[in-house]
C-alpha positions as CSV (number, residue, x, y, z in Angstrom):
1,M,7.3,-25.7,-15.7
2,Q,6.6,-28.5,-18.2
3,K,10.1,-29.8,-18.2
4,S,10.5,-29.7,-14.5
5,G,8.1,-32.5,-13.8
6,Q,6.9,-30.4,-10.9
7,A,3.9,-28.7,-12.6
8,S,1.9,-28.5,-9.4
9,L,4.6,-26.5,-7.7
10,M,4.6,-23.9,-10.5
11,A,0.9,-23.9,-11.3
12,E,0.0,-20.8,-9.4
13,L,2.9,-18.8,-10.8
14,Y,2.1,-20.1,-14.3
15,E,-1.5,-18.9,-13.9
16,Q,-0.4,-15.5,-12.8
17,V,2.1,-15.0,-15.6
18,E,-0.5,-16.3,-18.2
19,N,-3.1,-13.9,-16.8
20,H,-0.7,-11.0,-16.9
21,Y,0.3,-11.8,-20.5
22,V,-3.2,-12.1,-21.7
23,N,-4.8,-9.2,-19.8
24,S,-1.9,-6.7,-19.7
25,Y,-0.2,-7.3,-23.0
26,L,-2.4,-9.1,-25.5
27,L,-5.6,-7.2,-24.7
28,R,-3.8,-3.8,-24.9
29,L,-2.1,-4.8,-28.2
30,N,-5.4,-6.0,-29.7
31,D,-7.2,-2.8,-28.6
32,S,-4.4,-0.6,-30.2
33,W,-4.4,-2.7,-33.4
34,Q,-8.2,-2.5,-33.6
35,V,-8.1,1.3,-33.6
36,H,-6.0,1.2,-36.8
37,V,-8.2,-1.5,-38.4
38,D,-11.3,0.6,-37.7
39,A,-9.8,3.7,-39.1
40,A,-8.7,2.1,-42.3
41,P,-10.8,3.1,-45.3
42,M,-10.2,-0.3,-46.9
43,W,-8.4,-3.5,-45.9
44,D,-5.6,-3.7,-48.4
45,A,-2.0,-4.9,-48.5
46,T,-1.0,-4.5,-52.1
47,P,0.6,-6.5,-53.7
48,V,-0.8,-9.3,-51.5
49,P,-4.0,-10.5,-53.3
50,A,-7.4,-10.4,-51.6
51,Q,-8.9,-13.7,-50.4
52,R,-12.1,-13.0,-52.3
53,T,-10.2,-13.6,-55.5
54,F,-8.8,-16.9,-54.4
55,Y,-11.0,-19.3,-56.4
56,A,-10.9,-17.3,-59.6
57,T,-7.1,-16.8,-59.5
58,Q,-5.9,-20.0,-57.9
59,V,-8.3,-22.8,-58.5
60,A,-10.5,-22.0,-61.6
61,P,-7.6,-22.1,-64.1
62,Y,-6.9,-25.7,-63.1
63,R,-10.6,-26.7,-63.1
64,Q,-11.1,-25.2,-66.5
65,K,-8.4,-27.5,-67.8
66,D,-10.0,-30.4,-65.9
67,Q,-6.8,-30.8,-63.8
68,K,-6.6,-31.9,-60.2
69,I,-5.5,-29.4,-57.6
70,C,-4.9,-29.7,-53.8
71,V,-5.1,-26.6,-51.7
72,I,-4.0,-26.3,-48.1
73,I,-5.3,-23.1,-46.4
74,S,-4.3,-22.3,-42.9
75,D,-4.2,-19.0,-41.0
76,A,-2.4,-20.7,-38.2
77,M,0.3,-22.5,-40.0
78,R,3.7,-21.0,-39.4
79,Y,5.7,-20.0,-42.4
80,E,8.5,-22.4,-41.4
81,V,6.1,-25.3,-41.3
82,A,4.7,-24.4,-44.7
83,E,8.3,-24.2,-46.1
84,E,9.0,-27.7,-44.8
85,L,5.8,-29.0,-46.3
86,L,6.6,-27.3,-49.6
87,A,10.1,-29.0,-49.6
88,R,8.6,-32.4,-48.9
89,V,6.0,-32.1,-51.7
90,R,8.6,-30.9,-54.2
91,G,10.9,-33.7,-53.0
92,L,8.4,-36.3,-54.2
93,D,9.4,-35.2,-57.7
94,R,5.8,-35.9,-58.9
95,Y,4.1,-32.6,-57.9
96,D,4.7,-28.9,-57.9
97,A,3.9,-26.7,-54.9
98,E,3.9,-23.0,-54.1
99,I,3.4,-20.8,-51.0
100,E,1.4,-17.6,-51.6
101,P,0.0,-15.2,-49.1
102,M,-3.6,-13.8,-49.3
103,L,-5.3,-11.2,-47.2
């Protein structure tokens, strides 16, 4: 639709497809996932560290040494984008960078 240059011709179909996707697929998927989340006795994904430990494990060691640290946190950044950013930072040959998941 976007590439056709004829968005108005496809608008009604686009809206129908989007509504079907959101209401028939995503809503059901979310509801099914929520059942498992609600039933879980605790939210854990060992060995992935918990977000509540972030400052103590990732930032405090640098601050205790009076070192500077830059942290980028994004729950919406795709892994591929993070990998590209990591490569660019490391390519500067002045800094070190890491990618680590947290829950």
